[in-house]
Backbone as CSV, one residue per row, in Angstrom:
resi,resn,N_x,N_y,N_z,CA_x,CA_y,CA_z,C_x,C_y,C_z
1,ALA,-21.777,18.185,-56.912,-20.951,19.292,-57.434,-20.009,20.294,-56.693
2,GLY,-20.256,19.664,-55.484,-19.287,20.400,-54.362,-17.893,19.455,-54.827
3,VAL,-18.144,18.228,-54.737,-16.367,17.356,-55.063,-15.991,17.860,-56.619
4,THR,-16.461,17.982,-57.170,-16.408,18.267,-58.823,-15.505,19.714,-59.002
5,ALA,-16.257,20.713,-58.177,-15.930,21.985,-58.416,-14.708,21.758,-57.434
6,ASP,-14.246,21.111,-56.450,-13.252,21.095,-55.644,-12.061,20.403,-56.937
7,ALA,-12.377,19.492,-57.452,-11.459,18.937,-58.245,-10.636,20.014,-59.301
8,HIS,-11.803,20.744,-59.497,-10.811,21.557,-60.746,-10.023,22.940,-60.295
9,GLN,-10.125,23.154,-58.961,-9.175,24.327,-58.497,-7.809,24.074,-58.135
10,ILE,-7.089,24.714,-58.736,-5.701,24.827,-58.620,-5.003,24.676,-57.409
11,GLY,-4.473,23.653,-57.122,-3.692,23.157,-55.940,-4.828,22.365,-55.234
12,ALA,-5.892,21.604,-55.482,-6.361,21.338,-54.149,-5.667,19.720,-54.199
13,ASP,-6.048,19.510,-53.115,-5.713,18.452,-52.442,-6.429,16.836,-52.867
14,PRO,-5.799,16.070,-53.718,-6.212,14.870,-54.116,-6.693,14.047,-52.885
15,LYS,-5.823,13.948,-51.975,-6.563,12.988,-50.537,-7.826,13.613,-49.995
16,ALA,-7.742,15.209,-50.279,-9.490,15.778,-49.493,-10.306,15.370,-49.835
17,ILE,-9.778,15.421,-51.757,-11.186,15.100,-52.824,-11.655,13.855,-52.844
18,ALA,-11.162,12.848,-52.385,-11.127,11.557,-52.622,-11.742,11.217,-51.044
19,GLU,-11.678,11.826,-49.940,-12.626,11.941,-48.710,-13.702,12.477,-49.007
20,ALA,-13.768,13.202,-49.656,-15.162,14.113,-49.907,-15.673,12.952,-50.521
21,ALA,-15.775,12.917,-51.612,-15.987,12.438,-52.475,-16.727,10.466,-52.267
22,GLU,-15.886,10.072,-51.346,-16.345,8.813,-50.648,-17.249,9.322,-49.548
23,SER,-17.291,10.017,-48.445,-18.131,10.642,-47.671,-19.602,10.901,-48.467
24,ALA,-19.631,11.132,-49.661,-20.839,11.638,-50.285,-20.987,10.538,-50.669
25,PHE,-20.990,9.299,-51.148,-21.286,8.482,-51.338,-21.976,7.111,-50.284
26,LEU,-20.761,7.510,-48.932,-21.503,6.684,-47.984,-23.059,7.728,-47.657
27,ALA,-23.089,9.185,-47.697,-24.004,9.761,-47.028,-25.269,9.341,-48.128
28,VAL,-24.782,8.761,-49.409,-25.875,8.207,-50.402,-26.980,6.894,-49.630
29,LEU,-25.705,5.866,-49.510,-25.781,4.830,-48.919,-26.689,4.797,-47.389
30,ASP,-26.127,5.488,-46.615,-27.337,6.004,-45.508,-28.728,6.342,-45.773
31,ASP,-28.915,7.335,-46.519,-29.887,7.801,-46.971,-30.968,6.456,-47.305
32,THR,-30.438,6.056,-48.414,-31.207,4.523,-48.828,-31.784,3.868,-47.920
33,ARG,-30.993,3.898,-46.588,-31.463,2.863,-45.810,-32.484,3.259,-44.651
34,GLY,-32.788,4.077,-45.419,-34.106,4.599,-43.946,-33.907,5.682,-43.161
35,SER,-34.609,6.603,-42.940,-34.608,7.697,-41.861,-33.991,7.250,-40.476
36,ASP,-33.228,8.045,-39.298,-32.885,7.527,-38.165,-33.815,7.963,-37.380
37,ASP,-34.796,8.474,-37.536,-35.880,9.277,-36.520,-36.718,7.875,-36.247
38,ILE,-37.274,7.987,-34.846,-37.788,6.978,-34.086,-39.125,7.598,-33.269
39,SER,-39.648,6.622,-33.031,-41.202,6.899,-32.001,-40.641,7.043,-30.809
40,PHE,-41.188,8.045,-30.191,-41.161,7.776,-28.311,-41.022,7.245,-27.814
41,GLU,-41.544,6.027,-27.944,-42.026,4.325,-27.513,-40.811,4.010,-27.811
42,GLU,-40.315,4.014,-28.771,-39.074,3.284,-29.114,-37.927,3.913,-28.122
43,ALA,-38.032,4.881,-27.981,-36.468,5.827,-27.787,-36.952,4.970,-25.990
44,VAL,-38.108,5.307,-25.654,-38.090,5.199,-24.206,-37.745,3.259,-23.604
45,LYS,-38.517,2.483,-24.751,-37.724,1.107,-24.962,-36.212,0.784,-24.617
46,ARG,-35.912,1.771,-25.615,-34.427,1.441,-25.892,-34.121,1.920,-24.302
47,ALA,-34.300,2.965,-23.666,-33.720,3.657,-22.557,-33.946,2.572,-21.371
48,VAL,-35.284,2.280,-21.275,-35.282,0.825,-20.294,-34.610,-0.493,-20.264
49,ASP,-34.127,-0.963,-21.897,-33.152,-1.897,-21.705,-31.961,-1.620,-21.733
50,ALA,-31.401,-0.074,-21.829,-30.095,0.116,-20.966,-29.981,0.271,-20.023
51,ARG,-31.150,0.801,-18.922,-31.162,0.422,-17.402,-31.264,-0.775,-16.647
52,GLU,-31.919,-1.735,-17.891,-32.086,-3.230,-17.191,-30.705,-4.064,-17.537
53,SER,-30.259,-3.659,-18.712,-29.075,-4.216,-19.153,-27.413,-3.257,-19.458
54,PRO,-27.265,-2.758,-18.493,-26.432,-1.628,-18.928,-25.136,-2.444,-19.509
55,GLU,-24.487,-3.270,-19.187,-23.757,-4.125,-19.415,-23.613,-4.435,-21.099
56,LYS,-24.800,-4.226,-21.392,-24.865,-4.403,-22.723,-24.270,-2.928,-23.732
57,SER,-24.216,-1.972,-23.167,-23.928,-0.613,-23.571,-22.336,-0.128,-23.166
58,VAL,-22.368,-0.236,-22.099,-21.184,0.633,-21.039,-20.016,-0.147,-21.611
59,LEU,-18.946,0.150,-21.756,-17.546,0.137,-22.044,-16.796,0.413,-20.903
60,PRO,-16.694,-0.627,-19.790,-15.541,-0.226,-18.726,-14.269,-0.101,-19.627
61,THR,-13.424,0.868,-18.751,-11.684,1.257,-19.267,-11.142,0.436,-18.549
62,GLY,-11.416,-0.900,-17.820,-10.909,-1.332,-16.995,-9.956,-0.896,-15.805
63,LEU,-10.324,0.346,-15.301,-9.396,0.589,-14.163,-10.499,1.208,-13.551
64,HIS,-10.817,0.843,-12.392,-12.258,0.606,-11.801,-12.004,2.337,-11.006
65,ASN,-11.120,2.669,-10.417,-11.529,4.387,-9.879,-11.863,5.046,-11.143
66,ILE,-11.714,4.699,-12.624,-12.454,5.976,-13.466,-13.422,5.563,-13.812
67,ASP,-13.789,4.201,-13.858,-15.140,3.441,-13.928,-15.820,4.227,-13.061
68,ARG,-15.781,4.169,-11.690,-16.324,4.464,-10.952,-16.911,6.002,-10.887
69,MET,-16.152,7.097,-11.884,-16.255,8.382,-11.791,-17.261,8.317,-12.945
70,LEU,-17.410,7.577,-13.884,-18.234,7.710,-15.196,-19.602,7.054,-14.507
71,THR,-20.470,8.385,-15.192,-21.995,7.767,-15.064,-21.770,5.991,-15.964
72,GLY,-22.771,5.390,-14.929,-23.304,4.306,-15.290,-21.888,2.816,-15.204
73,GLY,-20.741,3.588,-14.849,-19.954,2.474,-14.920,-18.618,2.045,-16.010
74,GLY,-18.565,3.311,-16.959,-18.057,3.134,-17.820,-18.127,4.466,-19.427
75,MET,-18.340,4.189,-20.401,-18.237,4.642,-21.736,-19.274,4.316,-22.061
76,LYS,-19.937,5.506,-22.818,-21.452,4.625,-23.071,-21.261,5.464,-24.926
77,PRO,-22.169,4.380,-25.747,-21.814,4.700,-27.077,-23.011,6.230,-26.834
78,GLY,-22.119,6.815,-28.080,-22.495,7.766,-28.727,-21.621,9.379,-27.796
79,GLN,-20.865,8.785,-26.788,-20.285,9.346,-25.917,-18.419,9.718,-26.385
80,LEU,-18.243,11.043,-26.164,-17.035,11.959,-26.476,-16.165,12.064,-25.049
81,VAL,-15.268,11.501,-24.770,-14.298,11.508,-23.349,-12.884,12.176,-23.666
82,VAL,-12.479,12.781,-23.241,-11.679,13.326,-23.256,-10.648,13.504,-22.128
83,ILE,-9.238,13.188,-22.112,-8.095,12.638,-21.512,-7.475,13.806,-21.477
84,ALA,-7.267,14.709,-20.436,-6.434,15.884,-20.514,-5.458,16.011,-19.546
85,GLY,-4.586,16.607,-19.642,-3.134,16.460,-19.068,-2.142,17.350,-19.189
86,ARG,-1.164,17.256,-18.710,0.283,18.607,-19.197,1.085,17.296,-19.971
87,PRO,1.859,17.922,-20.458,3.011,16.729,-21.510,3.689,16.254,-20.187
88,SER,3.780,14.814,-20.981,4.338,13.318,-20.041,3.780,13.164,-18.935
89,MET,2.598,13.230,-18.857,1.448,12.611,-17.746,1.314,11.267,-17.895
90,GLY,1.705,10.873,-19.432,0.937,9.710,-19.639,-0.855,9.083,-20.214
91,LYS,-1.366,10.336,-21.208,-2.173,10.691,-21.646,-2.042,9.400,-22.548
92,THR,-1.468,9.361,-23.295,-1.357,7.822,-24.567,-1.461,6.619,-24.036
93,ALA,-0.462,6.535,-23.192,-0.656,5.146,-22.414,-1.645,4.948,-21.801
94,LEU,-2.494,6.056,-21.268,-3.966,5.630,-20.517,-4.887,5.876,-21.545
95,GLY,-4.744,6.255,-22.909,-5.347,5.861,-23.414,-5.621,4.858,-24.269
96,PHE,-4.682,4.481,-24.544,-4.278,3.043,-25.131,-4.284,1.863,-24.399
97,ASN,-4.219,1.895,-22.995,-4.070,0.978,-22.060,-6.085,0.575,-21.824
98,ILE,-7.051,1.315,-21.863,-8.044,1.520,-22.038,-8.796,0.714,-23.766
99,ALA,-7.529,1.294,-24.816,-8.201,0.587,-26.253,-8.044,-0.836,-25.635
100,GLU,-7.215,-1.388,-25.230,-6.122,-2.500,-25.036,-7.076,-3.648,-24.378
101,HIS,-8.082,-2.842,-23.099,-8.780,-3.737,-22.472,-10.217,-3.756,-23.058
102,VAL,-10.801,-3.008,-23.736,-11.994,-2.963,-24.561,-11.838,-3.678,-25.693
103,ALA,-10.449,-4.067,-26.703,-10.057,-4.328,-27.425,-10.134,-6.308,-27.298
104,VAL,-10.498,-6.338,-25.784,-10.068,-8.292,-25.787,-11.335,-8.813,-26.036
105,THR,-12.469,-8.157,-25.874,-13.763,-8.647,-26.765,-14.453,-7.818,-27.488
106,LYS,-13.858,-6.520,-27.953,-14.974,-5.466,-28.671,-13.952,-5.197,-29.943
107,PRO,-14.333,-4.647,-30.736,-13.528,-4.074,-32.202,-13.385,-2.502,-31.444
108,VAL,-11.976,-2.251,-32.070,-11.384,-0.664,-31.401,-10.500,0.018,-32.560
109,LEU,-10.717,0.917,-32.907,-10.047,2.034,-33.520,-9.075,2.812,-33.111
110,GLY,-8.014,3.041,-33.489,-6.731,3.792,-32.672,-6.538,4.125,-33.604
111,PHE,-6.653,5.822,-33.686,-5.037,6.644,-34.616,-4.610,7.136,-33.799
112,SER,-3.145,7.105,-34.161,-1.918,7.567,-33.568,-1.317,8.556,-34.448
113,LEU,-1.748,9.660,-33.776,-0.761,11.060,-35.000,0.553,11.192,-34.486
114,GLU,0.672,10.769,-33.706,2.325,11.376,-32.878,3.352,10.142,-33.251
115,MET,2.757,9.311,-32.515,3.621,7.772,-32.822,3.045,6.980,-33.972
116,GLU,4.225,6.438,-34.482,3.843,5.315,-35.525,3.079,3.891,-34.901
117,SER,2.609,3.001,-35.820,1.700,1.655,-35.141,2.980,1.157,-34.396
118,ALA,4.166,0.668,-34.936,5.006,0.078,-34.398,5.495,0.424,-33.183
119,ASP,5.644,2.245,-32.901,6.133,2.284,-31.656,5.141,2.044,-30.642
120,VAL,4.275,1.952,-30.949,2.735,2.263,-30.060,2.533,0.529,-29.673
121,ALA,2.686,-0.342,-30.613,2.950,-1.504,-30.156,3.768,-2.258,-29.195
122,ASP,5.039,-1.411,-29.766,6.113,-1.701,-28.949,6.041,-1.153,-27.245
123,ARG,5.822,-0.386,-27.184,5.130,0.087,-25.664,4.450,-0.555,-25.043
124,SER,3.605,-1.418,-25.989,2.240,-2.209,-24.881,3.137,-3.784,-24.902
125,LEU,4.055,-3.798,-26.117,4.889,-5.176,-26.007,6.034,-5.187,-24.448
126,THR,6.298,-3.862,-24.394,7.125,-4.075,-23.249,6.772,-3.873,-21.772
127,TYR,5.322,-3.170,-21.731,4.510,-3.452,-20.453,4.167,-4.665,-20.023
128,HIS,3.575,-5.428,-21.563,3.105,-6.467,-20.644,4.356,-8.264,-21.024
129,ALA,5.206,-7.719,-21.216,6.526,-8.488,-21.255,6.816,-8.317,-19.586
130,SER,7.109,-7.091,-19.320,7.238,-7.146,-17.434,6.654,-7.815,-16.689
131,LEU,5.468,-8.190,-17.452,4.425,-8.932,-16.249,4.093,-10.872,-16.303
132,THR,4.743,-10.968,-17.489,4.453,-12.269,-17.959,5.669,-12.611,-18.633
133,ASP,6.113,-13.151,-19.967,7.132,-13.247,-20.968,6.550,-12.368,-22.528
134,ARG,8.045,-12.375,-23.156,7.599,-11.495,-24.213,6.857,-12.258,-25.283
135,ASP,6.933,-13.697,-25.207,6.343,-14.761,-26.127,4.556,-14.408,-25.603
136,GLN,4.128,-14.956,-24.837,2.909,-14.484,-24.422,2.296,-13.086,-24.017
137,ALA,3.140,-12.346,-24.121,2.942,-10.689,-24.320,2.371,-10.720,-25.568
138,ALA,2.956,-10.956,-26.515,3.525,-10.942,-28.242,1.675,-11.874,-28.098
139,ILE,1.135,-13.158,-28.076,0.441,-13.835,-28.493,-1.008,-12.705,-28.026
140,TYR,-0.982,-12.341,-26.598,-2.221,-11.862,-25.974,-2.396,-10.542,-26.803
141,LEU,-1.399,-9.914,-27.280,-1.569,-8.444,-27.843,-1.888,-8.785,-29.094
142,MET,-1.714,-9.637,-29.933,-2.080,-9.930,-31.283,-3.306,-10.570,-31.574
143,ASP,-3.773,-11.426,-30.604,-5.183,-11.472,-30.355,-6.280,-10.512,-30.195
144,LEU,-5.663,-9.285,-29.555,-6.828,-7.989,-29.719,-7.106,-7.888,-30.876
145,LYS,-8.697,-7.039,-30.707,-9.679,-6.565,-31.555,-9.401,-5.061,-32.147
146,LEU,-8.051,-4.695,-32.076,-7.623,-3.528,-32.623,-6.915,-2.888,-33.706
147,ARG,-7.360,-2.127,-34.409,-6.403,-1.535,-35.626,-6.164,-0.050,-35.412
148,LEU,-5.297,-0.094,-36.193,-4.255,1.072,-35.671,-3.858,1.803,-37.142
149,ASP,-4.186,3.007,-36.797,-4.032,4.237,-38.380,-3.050,5.365,-37.612
150,ASP,-1.676,5.153,-38.220,-0.518,6.060,-37.749,-0.689,7.317,-38.859
151,SER,-1.517,7.613,-39.882,-1.251,8.985,-40.172,-1.545,10.168,-40.027
152,PRO,-0.273,10.721,-40.407,0.083,11.821,-39.170,-1.598,12.995,-39.567
153,ALA,-1.605,14.243,-38.996,-2.441,15.107,-39.312,-3.688,14.763,-39.731
154,VAL,-4.472,13.944,-39.238,-5.599,13.796,-40.104,-6.766,14.828,-39.834
155,THR,-7.570,14.409,-40.853,-8.818,15.497,-40.300,-10.095,14.595,-40.422
156,LEU,-10.738,15.474,-39.775,-12.348,14.358,-39.354,-12.608,13.848,-40.253
157,GLY,-12.735,13.985,-41.446,-13.411,13.340,-42.372,-12.463,12.119,-42.337
158,HIS,-10.988,11.895,-42.901,-10.615,10.955,-42.674,-10.898,10.006,-41.441
159,ILE,-10.970,10.328,-40.458,-11.325,9.709,-39.144,-12.865,9.391,-39.341
160,ARG,-13.794,9.900,-39.719,-14.797,9.227,-40.250,-15.302,7.995,-41.502
161,LEU,-14.589,8.257,-42.453,-14.683,7.324,-43.244,-13.663,6.252,-42.963
162,ARG,-12.846,6.423,-42.024,-12.075,5.237,-41.728,-12.820,4.245,-40.531
163,ALA,-13.542,4.805,-39.674,-14.431,4.250,-38.724,-15.315,4.001,-39.216
164,ARG,-16.255,4.487,-40.469,-17.506,3.820,-41.276,-16.928,2.501,-41.938
165,ARG,-15.644,2.643,-42.338,-15.215,1.039,-43.032,-15.437,-0.071,-41.809
166,MET,-14.748,0.607,-40.974,-14.267,-0.714,-40.113,-15.510,-1.093,-39.285
167,LYS,-16.867,-0.070,-39.420,-17.747,-0.731,-38.600,-18.781,-1.741,-39.454
168,ARG,-18.389,-1.243,-40.773,-19.458,-2.303,-41.660,-18.414,-3.617,-41.894
169,LYS,-17.056,-3.806,-41.834,-16.422,-4.809,-42.120,-16.650,-5.813,-40.758
170,HIS,-15.912,-4.634,-39.743,-15.934,-5.834,-38.483,-16.343,-5.058,-37.302
171,GLY,-17.439,-4.248,-37.507,-17.509,-3.571,-36.301,-17.186,-2.874,-35.117
172,LEU,-17.775,-2.006,-34.436,-16.773,-1.070,-33.863,-17.432,-0.659,-32.579
173,SER,-16.840,-0.566,-31.529,-17.487,-0.366,-29.950,-16.377,1.078,-29.799
174,LEU,-15.015,1.297,-30.115,-14.482,2.687,-29.383,-13.409,2.849,-30.284
175,ILE,-13.128,4.850,-30.366,-12.601,5.117,-31.099,-11.524,5.743,-30.509
176,VAL,-10.469,5.205,-30.639,-9.236,6.716,-29.593,-8.147,6.815,-30.750
177,VAL,-8.496,8.422,-30.259,-7.671,9.720,-31.023,-6.499,9.964,-29.909
178,ASP,-5.138,9.689,-30.780,-4.054,10.258,-30.080,-3.338,11.234,-30.753
179,TYR,-3.262,12.441,-30.511,-4.304,13.327,-30.061,-4.825,14.266,-30.543
180,LEU,-6.030,14.988,-30.137,-6.777,15.995,-30.508,-5.704,17.258,-31.308
181,GLN,-5.224,17.926,-30.529,-4.426,18.806,-30.752,-3.807,18.741,-32.426
182,LEU,-3.169,17.571,-32.900,-2.433,16.681,-33.959,-3.595,16.910,-35.519
183,MET,-4.609,16.617,-34.782,-5.502,16.939,-35.953,-5.522,18.087,-36.921
184,SER,-5.842,18.193,-37.950,-6.524,19.435,-38.733,-7.579,19.392,-38.964
185,GLY,-7.857,20.766,-38.542,-9.302,21.270,-38.888,-9.836,22.710,-39.391
186,ARG,-10.914,22.950,-39.187,-11.198,24.408,-39.540,-11.649,25.492,-38.243
187,GLY,-11.204,26.608,-38.563,-11.182,27.842,-37.761,-10.281,29.134,-37.755
188,ASP,-10.870,30.192,-37.382,-10.029,31.472,-37.780,-8.594,31.304,-36.763
189,ASN,-9.327,30.618,-35.860,-8.051,30.567,-34.619,-7.761,28.759,-34.080
190,ARG,-6.712,28.657,-33.437,-6.617,27.128,-33.137,-8.255,26.950,-31.802
191,GLU,-8.242,28.004,-31.067,-9.353,27.684,-30.517,-10.618,27.263,-31.116
192,GLN,-10.921,27.914,-32.047,-12.075,27.591,-32.689,-11.823,26.310,-33.742
193,GLU,-10.562,25.943,-33.839,-10.371,24.721,-34.701,-10.777,23.719,-33.584
194,ILE,-9.755,23.802,-32.792,-10.265,22.503,-31.686,-11.488,22.479,-30.703
195,SER,-12.509,23.979,-30.848,-14.057,23.271,-30.499,-14.634,22.715,-31.919
196,SER,-14.318,22.854,-32.696,-14.473,22.655,-34.066,-14.483,21.143,-34.371
197,LEU,-13.768,20.392,-33.771,-13.034,19.237,-34.135,-13.695,18.579,-32.768
198,SER,-13.697,18.978,-31.465,-14.224,18.079,-30.691,-16.062,18.067,-30.994
199,ARG,-16.542,19.044,-31.718,-17.842,18.974,-31.754,-17.859,17.804,-32.987
200,GLY,-17.017,17.420,-34.134,-17.326,16.547,-35.202,-17.135,15.401,-34.198
201,LEU,-15.701,15.123,-33.572,-15.740,13.917,-32.970,-16.748,13.046,-32.119
202,LYS,-17.598,14.185,-31.432,-18.927,13.829,-31.132,-19.680,13.721,-31.926
203,ALA,-20.347,14.434,-32.682,-20.696,13.640,-33.813,-20.635,12.374,-34.359
204,VAL,-19.217,11.916,-34.829,-18.689,10.632,-35.069,-19.269,9.946,-34.142
205,ALA,-18.936,9.958,-33.067,-19.612,9.206,-32.031,-20.975,9.204,-32.207
206,LYS,-21.885,9.933,-32.040,-22.882,9.653,-32.138,-23.757,8.642,-33.242
207,GLU,-23.114,9.699,-34.562,-23.386,8.739,-35.671,-23.104,7.199,-35.469
208,LEU,-21.933,7.155,-35.343,-21.595,5.318,-35.176,-22.352,4.530,-33.887
209,ARG,-22.288,5.311,-32.666,-22.509,5.257,-31.828,-21.737,4.256,-31.258
210,VAL,-20.307,4.695,-30.704,-19.260,4.266,-30.433,-19.093,5.170,-29.313
């Protein structure tokens, strides 16, 4: 009903309505798969398995100094990790270096709100070509399990939909968003908007176990 009402509003954004409709359909599909609640016995079993075989769930960043600072030696499913820093300090490079490391073996979805996908790829190609040669660098990069979305000013709903689709089709272990301040969100001011987006991304990570 909410989607129908939105569609009848003057000046409504067709893309936003389509995203809301798809979210509603996916919610119905999720409901048909059963409840997400589990017994505490099952929760304890999962905790024991995670302790005994941490490599099954933890995603190393590939940067040993950072992995040592992260609990368990890397990133965990359901976790939101924020890379913070001043302009031109290498946040984008770090984020996509981590994405590339994970994508050697596991599916990764990257959102580049500031740079086009070709520019992200060119930056990676330049770096890897400096270590080997251009042909070998290109072969290495094309084998990565990495998909990029360079839509500008994406919403949380857009990220959730793309991530759900990829998880259904290809599997998904990591989402990289570059960068948070360029996302469109809700709130009376920018601080509230960023807080809402952060909570939303954390919810996506928990929902999809990425």
